[in-house]
C-alpha positions in Angstrom: 0.0 0.0 -0.1 1.1 3.5 -0.7 2.3 5.7 1.9 0.0 8.9 2.3 1.2 12.0 4.2 -0.9 14.8 5.6 0.2 18.3 5.2 -1.7 21.1 7.1 -1.9 24.4 5.2 -3.9 27.5 6.5 -5.2 30.6 5.4 -6.6 33.6 7.2 -9.5 35.2 5.6 -11.1 38.6 6.5 -14.8 38.8 6.2 -17.5 41.0 7.4 -20.7 38.7 7.1 -22.4 37.2 10.0 -24.7 34.4 10.0 -24.0 33.1 6.6 -22.1 30.3 5.3 -18.2 30.5 5.8 -18.2 31.1 1.8 -19.6 34.4 1.6 -20.8 33.8 -2.3 -23.0 31.1 -1.2 -26.6 32.0 0.0 -28.5 29.7 2.3 -30.2 27.9 -0.3 -26.8 27.1 -1.9 -25.4 25.9 1.0 -28.5 23.3 1.6 -28.0 22.2 -2.0 -24.2 21.7 -1.3 -24.9 19.8 1.9 -27.6 17.7 0.0 -25.1 16.8 -2.7 -22.2 16.0 -0.1 -24.6 13.6 1.5 -24.9 11.5 -1.7 -21.4 11.4 -2.5 -20.0 7.8 -3.4 -19.1 5.0 -0.7 -15.5 5.6 -1.9 -15.4 9.0 -0.3 -16.7 7.7 2.9 -13.9 5.0 3.0 -11.3 7.9 3.3 -12.7 9.2 6.3 -10.7 6.7 8.3 -7.2 7.8 8.4 -4.6 8.0 11.0 -1.5 9.8 11.5 2.0 8.9 13.2 5.0 10.8 14.3 6.2 11.7 10.6 2.4 12.4 9.8 2.5 8.8 8.0 -0.7 6.9 7.3 -1.3 4.2 5.0 -4.3 4.5 2.4 -4.9 3.9 -1.2 -7.1 7.0 -2.0 -5.6 10.3 -3.3 -8.0 13.4 -2.1 -7.3 17.1 -2.1 -10.0 18.8 0.3 -10.4 22.3 0.8 -12.4 22.7 3.9 -13.6 26.2 4.9 -14.1 26.1 8.6 -16.4 28.7 10.0 -15.7 29.6 13.4 -19.2 29.7 14.9 -19.0 32.2 17.9 -21.0 34.2 20.2 -20.9 38.1 19.9 -18.7 38.1 23.0 -16.5 35.4 21.3 -16.4 37.6 18.1 -14.9 40.4 20.1 -12.2 38.2 21.6 -11.2 36.8 18.3 -11.2 40.3 17.0 -8.6 41.2 19.8 -6.4 38.2 19.0 -6.3 38.9 15.3 -5.7 42.6 15.8 -8.5 43.8 13.4 -11.9 45.1 13.7 -13.6 42.6 11.3 -14.7 39.0 11.6 -12.0 36.2 10.9 -12.6 33.0 9.5 -10.0 30.2 9.3 -9.7 28.0 6.6 -7.9 24.8 6.8 -6.5 22.9 3.8 -6.2 19.2 4.4 -3.8 17.9 1.7 -3.4 14.2 1.2 -1.0 12.8 -1.5 0.7 9.6 -2.1 4.1 11.1 -1.5 5.8 13.2 1.2 5.6 17.0 1.1 8.3 17.4 -1.6 10.5 20.4 -1.2 10.5 23.2 -4.0 13.9 24.1 -5.5 14.1 27.0 -3.1 13.7 24.7 -0.2 15.7 21.9 -1.0 19.0 23.1 0.6 17.4 23.9 4.0 15.1 20.9 3.6 18.1 18.4 3.0 20.1 19.8 5.9 17.2 19.5 8.5 16.3 16.0 7.0 19.7 14.5 8.1 18.9 15.8 11.7 15.4 14.4 11.9 16.5 11.0 10.5 18.2 10.5 14.0 15.7 11.8 16.1 13.4 8.6 16.5 16.7 6.8 17.4 17.5 9.6 20.3 14.1 9.0 21.6 14.3 5.3 21.6 17.8 5.5 23.4 16.3 7.9 25.8 13.1 5.8 26.5 15.5 2.5 27.1 18.0 4.5 29.5 17.8 2.8 32.9 20.8 4.5 34.6 23.5 2.9 37.1 21.5 3.7 40.3 22.3 0.1 41.7 26.1 0.4 41.0 26.4 3.9 42.4 24.5 3.1 45.5 26.6 0.1 46.2 30.0 2.2 45.6 28.8 5.0 47.9 27.8 2.6 50.6 31.4 0.9 50.5 33.7 3.5 49.6 36.7 1.0 50.4 35.8 -1.4 48.0 37.7 -0.9 44.9 35.9 -3.5 43.0 32.6 -1.7 43.6 34.2 1.6 42.6 35.6 0.1 39.3 32.0 -1.4 38.8 30.3 1.7 39.3 32.6 3.8 37.0 32.2 1.0 34.3 28.6 1.4 34.5 28.6 5.0 34.4 31.0 5.9 31.5 29.0 4.3 28.5 25.7 6.0 30.1 27.6 9.3 29.9 28.4 8.5 26.4 24.7 8.3 25.6 24.2 11.8 27.5 26.9 13.2 25.3 25.2 12.2 22.2 21.7 13.5 23.4 23.4 16.9 24.2 25.4 17.0 20.8 21.8 16.3 19.2 20.3 19.4 20.9 23.1 21.5 19.4 22.4 20.0 15.8 18.6 20.6 16.4 19.0 24.2 17.1 21.0 24.7 14.0 18.2 23.2 12.1 15.5 25.4 13.9 17.4 28.4 13.0 17.7 27.4 9.4 13.9 26.6 9.2 13.1 30.2 11.1 15.2 31.9 8.5 13.3 30.3 5.5 10.0 30.4 6.9 10.2 34.4 8.0 12.3 35.9 5.1 10.8 38.5 3.0 8.9 39.1 0.8 6.4 36.7 1.8 4.2 36.8 4.9 4.5 33.9 7.4 0.9 32.6 6.3 2.2 32.5 2.6 5.4 30.9 3.7 3.6 28.3 5.4 1.4 27.6 2.4 4.1 27.7 -0.1 6.8 25.7 1.7 5.0 22.7 3.1 8.0 20.5 3.5 9.8 23.0 5.7 6.6 23.7 7.7 6.3 19.8 8.3 10.0 19.7 9.4 9.2 22.6 11.8 6.3 20.8 13.7 8.4 17.4 13.8 11.1 19.3 15.5 8.6 20.7 18.1 7.2 17.3 18.5 10.4 15.7 19.1 11.4 18.4 21.6 8.4 18.2 23.9 8.6 14.2 23.4 12.1 14.3 24.6 11.5 16.7 27.6 8.7 14.4 28.7 10.9 11.4 28.7 13.9 13.4 30.6 11.5 14.8 33.3 10.4 11.2 34.2 14.0 9.8 34.6 15.9 11.0 37.5 18.6 8.6 36.8 19.9 11.1 34.0 21.0 13.8 36.5 22.1 11.1 39.2 24.3 9.2 36.8 26.0 12.5 35.3 26.5 14.2 38.9 28.2 10.9 40.2 30.4 11.0 36.9 31.4 14.5 37.5 32.4 13.6 41.4 34.2 10.7 40.6 36.1 12.3 37.8 37.3 15.1 40.1 38.3 12.7 42.6 40.5 10.9 40.2 42.0 14.2 38.9 43.1 15.2 42.5 44.6 11.7 43.0 46.1 11.6 39.7 44.4 8.5 38.7 43.9 8.1 34.8 40.1 8.1 34.1 38.6 6.2 31.1 36.1 8.4 29.3 37.6 11.6 30.2 39.1 12.3 26.7 35.3 11.7 25.5 33.8 14.2 28.0 36.1 16.8 28.9 35.8 19.2 31.6 34.4 22.0 29.6 32.1 19.7 27.7 30.9 18.3 30.9 30.1 22.1 32.3 27.9 22.6 29.3 26.2 19.3 29.8 25.7 19.9 33.3 23.9 23.1 32.6 21.8 21.3 29.9 20.5 18.5 32.1 19.7 20.8 35.1 16.9 22.2 33.0 13.7 20.5 33.6 13.0 20.7 29.9 16.5 20.9 28.3 15.5 20.6 24.6 12.6 23.3 24.8 15.1 25.6 26.4 17.7 25.2 23.7 15.0 25.7 21.2 13.6 29.0 23.0 16.9 30.4 23.2 17.8 29.9 19.6 14.6 31.4 18.6 15.3 34.5 20.7 18.9 34.6 19.4 17.6 34.2 15.8 15.2 37.5 16.2 18.3 39.6 18.0 20.6 38.7 15.3 18.0 39.5 12.4 17.0 43.0 13.6 16.4 43.9 9.9 13.6 41.1 9.9 10.3 42.4 11.7 9.8 40.5 14.8 6.2 39.9 13.7 7.3 37.7 10.9 8.4 35.2 13.4 5.7 35.5 16.0 3.1 35.5 13.2 4.4 32.2 12.0 4.3 30.7 15.5 0.8 32.1 16.4 -0.7 30.9 13.0 0.7 27.4 13.8 -0.7 27.4 17.4 -4.4 28.7 16.1 -4.4 25.8 13.4 -3.4 23.1 16.1 -6.2 24.5 18.3 -8.9 24.5 15.7 -7.9 21.1 14.5 -8.3 19.8 18.1 -11.4 21.7 19.3 -13.4 21.3 16.2 -15.4 17.8 16.3 -15.5 17.6 12.5 -11.8 17.5 12.4 -11.1 15.9 15.6 -13.5 13.0 14.7 -11.1 12.5 11.7 -8.2 11.5 14.3 -8.4 7.7 14.3 -5.0 7.5 16.1 -4.4 9.2 19.3 -0.6 9.7 18.5 -2.3 12.4 15.9 -3.7 14.1 18.7 -0.5 14.1 20.8 1.3 15.4 18.0 -0.9 18.4 17.5 -1.0 19.0 21.2 2.7 19.0 21.3 3.2 21.2 18.3 0.8 23.8 19.9 2.4 23.9 23.2 5.8 24.3 21.6 4.9 27.2 19.5 3.3 28.9 22.2 6.2 28.6 24.3 8.5 29.9 21.5 6.1 32.8 20.9 6.2 33.8 24.7 9.9 34.0 24.7 10.2 35.8 21.7 7.3 38.5 21.9 7.9 41.5 24.0 4.7 41.0 25.9 4.4 37.2 25.6 1.6 34.7 24.6 -0.5 35.7 27.9 -1.1 39.2 27.4 -4.4 40.4 26.0 -2.9 41.6 22.8 -1.4 38.3 22.1 -2.3 36.7 18.8 -2.7 33.2 20.3 -5.9 32.4 21.8 -4.4 31.1 25.2 -7.8 30.4 26.8 -8.6 28.2 24.1 -5.5 26.4 23.9 -5.5 25.7 27.6 -9.2 24.5 27.3 -8.1 22.1 24.6 -5.3 20.7 26.9 -7.8 20.5 30.0 -10.3 18.4 27.7 -7.8 15.7 27.3 -7.3 12.9 29.6 -5.2 14.3 32.6 -2.3 11.8 32.6 -1.6 12.5 28.7 -1.4 16.3 29.0 0.3 16.8 32.6 3.8 17.4 31.2 2.5 19.8 28.5 0.5 21.7 31.1 3.9 21.8 33.2 5.7 23.0 30.3 3.4 26.0 30.1 3.5 26.6 33.9 7.3 26.5 34.3 9.1 27.0 30.9 7.2 30.0 29.5 8.5 33.7 30.4 5.4 35.9 31.0 3.0 33.5 32.7 3.5 35.4 36.1 3.3 38.9 34.5 0.8 41.4 35.6 -0.6 41.5 32.2 -1.6 38.0 32.6 -5.3 37.6 33.3 -6.3 35.9 36.7 -8.4 33.4 34.6 -5.5 32.3 32.5 -3.5 32.0 35.9 -6.2 30.1 37.5 -6.7 27.8 34.5 -2.9 26.6 34.8 -3.1 26.3 38.5 
């Protein structure tokens, strides 16, 4: 069976019509006719409703479809006012989601290929990194035995022998974070450059937008696994203490050449973070904006806020949510949404929680709260503890209360 990939594109359309179809040129009668025709479409179209999505957006189907789905956000007058503030415009807004299914992965255009190929090399190693982290068990037993019997040289050697290869893995994780940072900066440069708007970039450069989402998904997944594995910091702390003691006693240390003191210091700072990968990407995004002063900051923040809005609409709209037959699809969208919110909050001068923010934070938090608690606690904690402006005075009490 052919591999089918899902690519999400989105357009923000301004309209001033209330109470009509999301397509302003259709009358109520036209809409009823359209609905009637849709109810009688062949069964083949119905069969395409069941689709699933994995980490790489990969699903297995035989059908080729291109749907352009206008999604009218039915809202109350009060909700309209809130959306107007979010978009910074006085007119009503409609979001159009374009779900494009094709038999192949999103293929980069000629202008995308250089960045795409560079990022693809990094992403190919991402799944292996997650597998290694998930299987990381640590050397807790050996370390405890060595600490309890400091005079037993065999136990000391056993603990050191167990820790050294694990620190090699931790070094690999850290080095991957540096590669991921470089990949993110390359994507940001491509998706925010002039003369196109961020929305135009996301539509034109589907392959790069997909890679950006995959990086965020990996980042949140990595940090979730790291936060639930205290052995990582325990192993590395023991390694550093033992290495320091060996140097004082002039004892040759196996593994010292692999992780020297300078690298060990940087790794220590990295693993001291609750969400090290997210911190790396947040710093990278902030640095990207500060180094590109000729580029309007809105180019970056609008790119991030648009992605957050699309993920939210996909998750909170029953019509789209019902298509998610695989729960991993939901997890993917949730992680991407939280990831772009955090990046936005670090880059935007007033952050994601202010009333002037282009991200509907109440809506995003509600989407998270509507999920099974055990599946999103890590994401909620990411918003609580890794954002920059949550505790600002400009953040409403309601939002703070929702995250308590």
